[in-house]
Phi, psi and omega in degrees: 000131183255133181227155170246136178251125176243103187208127185279339179278113187300318181296316179293319179301314181290323180295320177298313181299314183291315181295314181290324177300325179288347179253020174085011177266129182269114177272108187266347177196147175233127185231142186263346184210174184292330186302318183263002187295309183295321178299318180294318180293319178298318183285324188267339183048061183282167172280323183222142171250121174268122186236126168286138182289317185259109182233164174298150010266341188258344181056044179246280183225026184306320181298322178290323176298316177299316180302318179295322178290322178295316180298324181286316187264332182227068186298342180281347182274123176285156186233129173233112180261148179243142178213151174275357186234143178272082184256110179297324179301322178295316180297318178298318181299321176296313185292335183266010181297331179205163182300322180250070183293120178217171177054046182226139178219154179220111180239148171285147183298335179297341176290339184302331180292341178258092185294328178296315179292319179297316179296320177297320177298318178298316180295323181291315179291326177297332178275001176099012181270166173255125183238117176245127183304128183295336179291333174300317179289312182301315182294319180290329178294335183279352181269156180291134183252157167283177177312133190277119178290350181256023185299337182286347183273145174284163177305320180293321178293325175297319179299315180295318179296324177298321179290324174298319181293335176284349178097013182282145176281172176300320178298315180298320179293319178301320180292320180294318187267349183073029180256169170283151179300320180297325178293317179297318180301318179295318179297316181297322178294318179294319177301314180300319179295317182293329180272001180060040175271161182303135179266165182301331182279347183287144183296331183266004183301320181297339184271359183232157176254100186298323181295321179292319178298318178297317179296321179295319178297321180295312180298320179294323179296326176288328186285346184294339182267005183290142178283000000 
């Protein structure tokens, strides 16, 4: 797997390159700012671009701007963004880049210390999955919420939806819960119906990614309690 790293902190950038290189990941370019990111991605043709969200010159959302440009010009390149903050708005912005959002990940920077987990996230987004850091969900769940838009779901269905929001496949959810894949598929279908999302029989179903829509609803429900 070939990756480009866009990170303004030199020590972290080098640590990422060295650590991932030791795990069989080929780092084909390292960039310190947004200005050279697209040029590096164009020249190196990586499988995945690791992007810090806050980059020079404003340290606001430069990484997300790059991600949007990469998705537009190099749709085959998977994107994994890193942030020091659990921002649901950032996750939503990533997921809404296209109708069929895939090959996208959002991890907190504290995950970087666990190279095994970081490498697994890279492999998952390279394979076309959506990966959302579970701490983003855990931290927001601990905050006081407004009336819950997911009140119709049972605790077990909420657990399944949380795993969907992390980007896990039906197989992955089945493995976590110790269920059959067919059982998970039925639960996901029931969840979609309860959330009034398009069903397989609906004429507009092929144009939407129901799993992404369900994940967005879940993340938004957690975000209602933010101060």
